C-alpha atoms as an extended CHARMM CRD file, in Angstrom:
* protein
*
        89  EXT
         1         1  MET       CA             85.3850000000       -0.0360000000      139.4900000000  PROA      1               0.0000000000
         2         2  LEU       CA             85.9120000000        3.6300000000      138.7990000000  PROA      2               0.0000000000
         3         3  ASN       CA             83.9350000000        6.5340000000      140.1690000000  PROA      3               0.0000000000
         4         4  TYR       CA             82.5240000000        8.6600000000      137.3470000000  PROA      4               0.0000000000
         5         5  LYS       CA             83.5040000000       11.8460000000      139.1710000000  PROA      5               0.0000000000
         6         6  ASP       CA             87.1900000000       10.8280000000      139.1600000000  PROA      6               0.0000000000
         7         7  LEU       CA             87.4060000000       10.6660000000      135.3460000000  PROA      7               0.0000000000
         8         8  LYS       CA             89.0380000000       13.5390000000      133.4560000000  PROA      8               0.0000000000
         9         9  ASP       CA             89.2300000000       14.5100000000      129.7720000000  PROA      9               0.0000000000
        10        10  GLY       CA             91.2890000000       11.9610000000      127.8890000000  PROA      10              0.0000000000
        11        11  ASP       CA             90.9500000000        9.1590000000      130.4900000000  PROA      11              0.0000000000
        12        12  ASN       CA             90.2220000000        5.7310000000      129.0450000000  PROA      12              0.0000000000
        13        13  TYR       CA             87.6980000000        3.5340000000      130.8050000000  PROA      13              0.0000000000
        14        14  TRP       CA             85.6480000000        0.4170000000      130.1430000000  PROA      14              0.0000000000
        15        15  THR       CA             81.8710000000        0.0530000000      130.3110000000  PROA      15              0.0000000000
        16        16  ILE       CA             79.4130000000       -2.7290000000      129.5520000000  PROA      16              0.0000000000
        17        17  GLU       CA             77.5490000000       -2.4270000000      126.2440000000  PROA      17              0.0000000000
        18        18  ASN       CA             75.2100000000       -5.2260000000      125.1440000000  PROA      18              0.0000000000
        19        19  GLY       CA             76.7780000000       -7.5590000000      127.6940000000  PROA      19              0.0000000000
        20        20  LYS       CA             80.3470000000       -7.0230000000      126.4740000000  PROA      20              0.0000000000
        21        21  PRO       CA             83.2750000000       -4.8190000000      127.5760000000  PROA      21              0.0000000000
        22        22  CYS       CA             83.4940000000       -1.5710000000      125.6200000000  PROA      22              0.0000000000
        23        23  LEU       CA             86.4910000000        0.8120000000      125.6690000000  PROA      23              0.0000000000
        24        24  SER       CA             85.6160000000        4.5050000000      125.8950000000  PROA      24              0.0000000000
        25        25  CYS       CA             87.4420000000        7.7870000000      126.3420000000  PROA      25              0.0000000000
        26        26  PHE       CA             86.1710000000       10.5230000000      128.6420000000  PROA      26              0.0000000000
        27        27  ASP       CA             85.3950000000       13.7180000000      126.7080000000  PROA      27              0.0000000000
        28        28  PHE       CA             82.9610000000       16.6480000000      126.5630000000  PROA      28              0.0000000000
        29        29  CYS       CA             80.0190000000       14.3280000000      125.6430000000  PROA      29              0.0000000000
        30        30  SER       CA             80.6190000000       11.9670000000      128.5690000000  PROA      30              0.0000000000
        31        31  GLU       CA             78.6190000000       14.0170000000      131.0700000000  PROA      31              0.0000000000
        32        32  GLU       CA             75.5220000000       13.9330000000      128.8380000000  PROA      32              0.0000000000
        33        33  ILE       CA             75.8960000000       10.1930000000      128.3360000000  PROA      33              0.0000000000
        34        34  HSD       CA             76.2820000000        9.6950000000      132.0830000000  PROA      34              0.0000000000
        35        35  GLU       CA             73.1590000000       11.7630000000      132.8080000000  PROA      35              0.0000000000
        36        36  GLU       CA             71.1700000000        9.5550000000      130.3890000000  PROA      36              0.0000000000
        37        37  ASN       CA             72.2660000000        6.4670000000      132.3100000000  PROA      37              0.0000000000
        38        38  PRO       CA             73.5560000000        7.3750000000      135.8110000000  PROA      38              0.0000000000
        39        39  GLU       CA             73.6210000000        3.6800000000      136.7830000000  PROA      39              0.0000000000
        40        40  LYS       CA             76.3380000000        2.9190000000      134.2320000000  PROA      40              0.0000000000
        41        41  LEU       CA             79.4260000000        1.2320000000      135.6580000000  PROA      41              0.0000000000
        42        42  TYR       CA             82.9870000000        2.2980000000      134.8210000000  PROA      42              0.0000000000
        43        43  PHE       CA             86.0310000000        0.0190000000      134.9730000000  PROA      43              0.0000000000
        44        44  GLU       CA             89.8020000000        0.5980000000      134.8310000000  PROA      44              0.0000000000
        45        45  SER       CA             90.5580000000       -2.3890000000      132.6160000000  PROA      45              0.0000000000
        46        46  GLU       CA             88.9520000000       -4.8270000000      130.2110000000  PROA      46              0.0000000000
        47        47  GLU       CA             89.8040000000       -7.6470000000      132.6240000000  PROA      47              0.0000000000
        48        48  SER       CA             87.9500000000       -6.0710000000      135.5590000000  PROA      48              0.0000000000
        49        49  CYS       CA             84.9690000000       -5.3280000000      133.3180000000  PROA      49              0.0000000000
        50        50  GLN       CA             84.8750000000       -8.9120000000      131.9870000000  PROA      50              0.0000000000
        51        51  TYR       CA             85.2280000000      -10.2940000000      135.5170000000  PROA      51              0.0000000000
        52        52  PHE       CA             82.1520000000       -8.3050000000      136.5860000000  PROA      52              0.0000000000
        53        53  ILE       CA             80.1840000000       -9.5040000000      133.5320000000  PROA      53              0.0000000000
        54        54  ASN       CA             81.0710000000      -13.1350000000      134.2960000000  PROA      54              0.0000000000
        55        55  LYS       CA             79.9960000000      -12.7490000000      137.9230000000  PROA      55              0.0000000000
        56        56  ILE       CA             76.6350000000      -11.2770000000      136.8850000000  PROA      56              0.0000000000
        57        57  LYS       CA             76.0560000000      -14.0780000000      134.3660000000  PROA      57              0.0000000000
        58        58  ASN       CA             76.7500000000      -16.7070000000      137.0360000000  PROA      58              0.0000000000
        59        59  ILE       CA             74.4010000000      -15.0400000000      139.5210000000  PROA      59              0.0000000000
        60        60  SER       CA             71.6610000000      -14.6780000000      136.9210000000  PROA      60              0.0000000000
        61        61  TRP       CA             71.9520000000      -18.3170000000      135.8430000000  PROA      61              0.0000000000
        62        62  HSD       CA             71.9450000000      -19.5090000000      139.4660000000  PROA      62              0.0000000000
        63        63  HSD       CA             68.7900000000      -17.5190000000      140.2860000000  PROA      63              0.0000000000
        64        64  THR       CA             67.0800000000      -18.7440000000      137.1040000000  PROA      64              0.0000000000
        65        65  ILE       CA             67.6590000000      -22.3770000000      138.0920000000  PROA      65              0.0000000000
        66        66  ILE       CA             66.2230000000      -21.7530000000      141.5600000000  PROA      66              0.0000000000
        67        67  MET       CA             63.1550000000      -20.0880000000      140.0170000000  PROA      67              0.0000000000
        68        68  VAL       CA             62.5680000000      -23.0270000000      137.6690000000  PROA      68              0.0000000000
        69        69  ILE       CA             62.8260000000      -25.5160000000      140.5440000000  PROA      69              0.0000000000
        70        70  LEU       CA             60.3520000000      -23.5180000000      142.6450000000  PROA      70              0.0000000000
        71        71  LEU       CA             57.9080000000      -23.1820000000      139.7520000000  PROA      71              0.0000000000
        72        72  CYS       CA             58.0980000000      -26.9310000000      139.1100000000  PROA      72              0.0000000000
        73        73  ARG       CA             57.3160000000      -27.6740000000      142.7330000000  PROA      73              0.0000000000
        74        74  LEU       CA             54.3940000000      -25.2230000000      142.7940000000  PROA      74              0.0000000000
        75        75  ASN       CA             52.7890000000      -26.4350000000      139.5940000000  PROA      75              0.0000000000
        76        76  LYS       CA             53.8510000000      -29.9180000000      138.5070000000  PROA      76              0.0000000000
        77        77  ARG       CA             51.6790000000      -29.8410000000      135.3690000000  PROA      77              0.0000000000
        78        78  ARG       CA             53.6070000000      -27.0360000000      133.6730000000  PROA      78              0.0000000000
        79        79  CYS       CA             56.1120000000      -28.2470000000      131.1200000000  PROA      79              0.0000000000
        80        80  TRP       CA             59.6620000000      -26.9410000000      130.7830000000  PROA      80              0.0000000000
        81        81  ASN       CA             58.8490000000      -24.7310000000      127.7580000000  PROA      81              0.0000000000
        82        82  GLU       CA             56.0820000000      -22.8940000000      129.5900000000  PROA      82              0.0000000000
        83        83  ILE       CA             58.3570000000      -22.2400000000      132.5440000000  PROA      83              0.0000000000
        84        84  ARG       CA             61.2200000000      -21.1960000000      130.2890000000  PROA      84              0.0000000000
        85        85  TRP       CA             59.0940000000      -18.6800000000      128.3680000000  PROA      85              0.0000000000
        86        86  SER       CA             57.6010000000      -17.2600000000      131.5580000000  PROA      86              0.0000000000
        87        87  ILE       CA             61.1490000000      -16.4900000000      132.8130000000  PROA      87              0.0000000000
        88        88  TRP       CA             62.8790000000      -15.3080000000      129.6370000000  PROA      88              0.0000000000
        89        89  GLY       CA             59.8720000000      -13.9300000000      127.7580000000  PROA      89              0.0000000000
């Protein structure tokens, strides 16, 4: 991962947009964009960005399964669809 403060005009970097790697170039608008979303992550390569996305997806899926199992144990009458919609909305 890159530190935002280390980027200079003309530097290419990768971010995550809508769950996918997105190539960007640091320019005069970048500071405004960063201030709108200071939690944004910056990556040196598409591969490192995609690796991070895959890790997050695996963690999210793992935690979702655990939540479903716990909900099933707490309330055996709820069907899968009710549990699914309560998690994913």
